[in-house]
C-alpha positions as CSV (number, residue, x, y, z in Angstrom):
1,X,0.0,0.0,0.0
2,X,1.3,3.4,-1.0
3,X,1.6,6.1,1.6
4,X,0.4,9.6,0.8
5,X,3.1,12.0,0.0
6,X,3.3,15.3,1.9
7,X,2.0,17.1,-1.2
8,X,-1.1,15.0,-1.4
9,X,-1.7,15.1,2.3
10,X,-1.6,18.9,2.3
11,X,-4.0,19.0,-0.6
12,X,-6.3,16.6,1.2
13,X,-6.2,18.7,4.4
14,X,-6.8,21.9,2.4
15,X,-9.8,20.3,0.7
16,X,-11.2,19.3,4.1
17,X,-10.8,22.9,5.5
18,X,-12.2,24.5,2.4
19,X,-15.3,22.3,2.3
20,X,-16.2,22.1,6.0
21,X,-19.8,22.7,7.0
22,X,-19.2,26.4,7.7
23,X,-18.5,27.0,4.1
24,X,-20.7,27.1,1.0
25,X,-23.0,24.2,0.4
26,X,-25.3,24.9,-2.4
27,X,-28.7,23.4,-2.6
28,X,-32.0,24.0,-4.2
29,X,-34.9,25.9,-2.6
30,X,-38.3,24.6,-3.5
31,X,-41.6,26.2,-4.1
32,X,-40.6,29.8,-3.9
33,X,-38.7,29.5,-0.6
34,X,-35.5,31.1,-2.2
35,X,-36.6,34.6,-1.2
36,X,-34.5,36.0,1.7
37,X,-36.2,38.9,3.3
38,X,-33.9,41.4,4.8
39,X,-35.2,42.3,8.2
40,X,-33.4,44.9,10.2
41,X,-35.5,45.2,13.4
42,X,-35.4,41.8,15.1
43,X,-37.1,40.8,18.4
44,X,-34.9,38.2,20.1
45,X,-36.5,35.4,22.1
46,X,-35.0,34.5,25.5
47,X,-33.5,31.3,23.9
48,X,-31.8,33.4,21.2
49,X,-30.4,35.9,23.7
50,X,-29.1,33.1,25.8
51,X,-27.3,31.5,22.8
52,X,-25.7,34.8,21.9
53,X,-24.6,35.3,25.5
54,X,-23.2,31.7,25.8
55,X,-21.2,32.1,22.5
56,X,-19.7,35.4,23.6
57,X,-18.9,34.0,27.1
58,X,-17.1,31.1,25.4
59,X,-15.2,33.4,23.1
60,X,-14.2,35.6,26.0
61,X,-13.1,32.6,28.1
62,X,-10.5,31.7,25.5
63,X,-9.3,35.3,25.0
64,X,-11.3,36.2,21.8
65,X,-13.3,39.4,21.6
66,X,-17.1,39.1,21.9
67,X,-19.3,39.5,18.9
68,X,-21.8,42.3,18.3
69,X,-25.3,41.4,17.4
70,X,-26.4,42.7,14.0
71,X,-30.2,42.4,13.3
72,X,-29.8,42.1,9.5
73,X,-27.7,39.0,10.1
74,X,-30.4,37.5,12.3
75,X,-33.0,38.4,9.6
76,X,-31.0,36.4,7.0
77,X,-30.6,33.6,9.6
78,X,-34.3,33.6,10.1
79,X,-35.1,33.0,6.5
80,X,-32.8,30.0,6.5
81,X,-34.3,28.6,9.7
82,X,-37.8,28.8,8.1
83,X,-36.5,27.1,5.0
84,X,-35.1,24.2,7.1
85,X,-38.5,23.9,8.8
86,X,-40.3,23.8,5.5
87,X,-38.0,21.1,4.1
88,X,-37.7,19.2,7.3
89,X,-33.9,19.0,6.9
90,X,-31.0,20.7,8.6
91,X,-28.7,22.0,5.9
92,X,-26.5,24.8,4.6
93,X,-28.4,24.9,1.4
94,X,-27.8,28.2,-0.5
95,X,-25.2,29.4,1.9
96,X,-23.5,31.3,-0.9
97,X,-26.7,33.3,-1.5
98,X,-26.9,34.2,2.2
99,X,-23.2,35.2,2.1
100,X,-23.6,37.3,-1.0
101,X,-26.6,39.2,0.6
102,X,-24.6,39.8,3.8
103,X,-21.5,40.9,1.9
104,X,-23.6,43.3,-0.2
105,X,-25.7,44.7,2.6
106,X,-23.3,44.8,5.5
107,X,-20.0,45.0,3.7
108,X,-19.0,41.7,5.3
109,X,-15.6,40.3,4.2
110,X,-16.3,36.7,5.3
111,X,-19.3,34.8,6.5
112,X,-19.7,31.6,8.5
113,X,-22.7,29.6,9.6
114,X,-23.7,27.0,12.2
115,X,-27.0,25.2,12.0
116,X,-28.6,22.7,14.4
117,X,-31.9,20.8,15.1
118,X,-33.6,19.4,18.1
119,X,-31.9,20.9,21.0
120,X,-34.2,22.0,23.8
121,X,-31.9,24.6,25.4
122,X,-29.4,27.2,24.6
123,X,-26.7,25.4,26.6
124,X,-27.5,22.2,24.7
125,X,-27.1,23.7,21.2
126,X,-24.0,25.7,22.1
127,X,-22.4,22.7,23.7
128,X,-23.3,20.6,20.6
129,X,-21.6,23.2,18.4
130,X,-18.5,23.4,20.7
131,X,-18.3,19.5,20.7
132,X,-18.0,19.6,16.9
133,X,-14.6,20.6,15.6
134,X,-16.1,22.3,12.5
135,X,-18.8,24.2,14.3
136,X,-16.4,25.2,17.2
137,X,-13.9,26.6,14.6
138,X,-16.6,29.0,13.4
139,X,-17.5,30.1,16.9
140,X,-13.8,30.5,17.8
141,X,-12.8,32.3,14.6
142,X,-11.3,35.5,16.0
143,X,-11.8,37.4,12.7
144,X,-15.6,37.5,13.1
145,X,-16.9,40.7,14.5
146,X,-20.7,40.4,14.3
147,X,-23.3,37.6,14.5
148,X,-27.0,36.9,14.4
149,X,-29.3,34.0,15.4
150,X,-32.6,32.5,14.5
151,X,-34.4,29.8,16.5
152,X,-37.8,28.6,15.4
153,X,-39.9,25.5,16.3
154,X,-41.6,23.2,13.8
155,X,-45.1,21.9,14.2
156,X,-43.9,19.2,16.6
157,X,-42.1,21.7,18.9
158,X,-38.6,20.7,17.7
159,X,-36.2,23.6,17.5
160,X,-34.2,24.6,14.4
161,X,-31.2,26.9,14.7
162,X,-29.2,29.1,12.3
163,X,-26.4,31.2,13.6
164,X,-24.5,33.4,11.1
165,X,-21.1,35.1,11.8
166,X,-19.6,37.9,9.7
167,X,-16.3,39.8,9.6
168,X,-16.8,43.5,8.8
């Protein structure tokens, strides 16, 4: 059996990093759900505020600056959360579209995203993200300056989460 040369190993690792779940994952929106409404005045639920607080507390505990909430980011996150509820699947479908919208409307330089499903508490979803290397790397990315969150429940009371991070 042939061993991977360092050149191929580096290429393999670079591919893994570039295509992790925080990056673009195109999909198809069905039945007119592609519209992303830009909402700039968001009312945050207690669950969403707790998630934002826990993420910032974690960042500060490892010496990274806390993030500022940006309502437009939460509005874009909300459109994706609603899409996931409609399709019944947790995904990063059309992440590139959300990124482009945020880059255009907030002058974001980079965009990252974490999604989740089924957690019943803020602590549960944040710990789930922190226990996942890919999701943790988004939360711990020191270049991000702002973030937004959306949490909605489906008809069975199961929570869907979308958290988007940007660097302005």
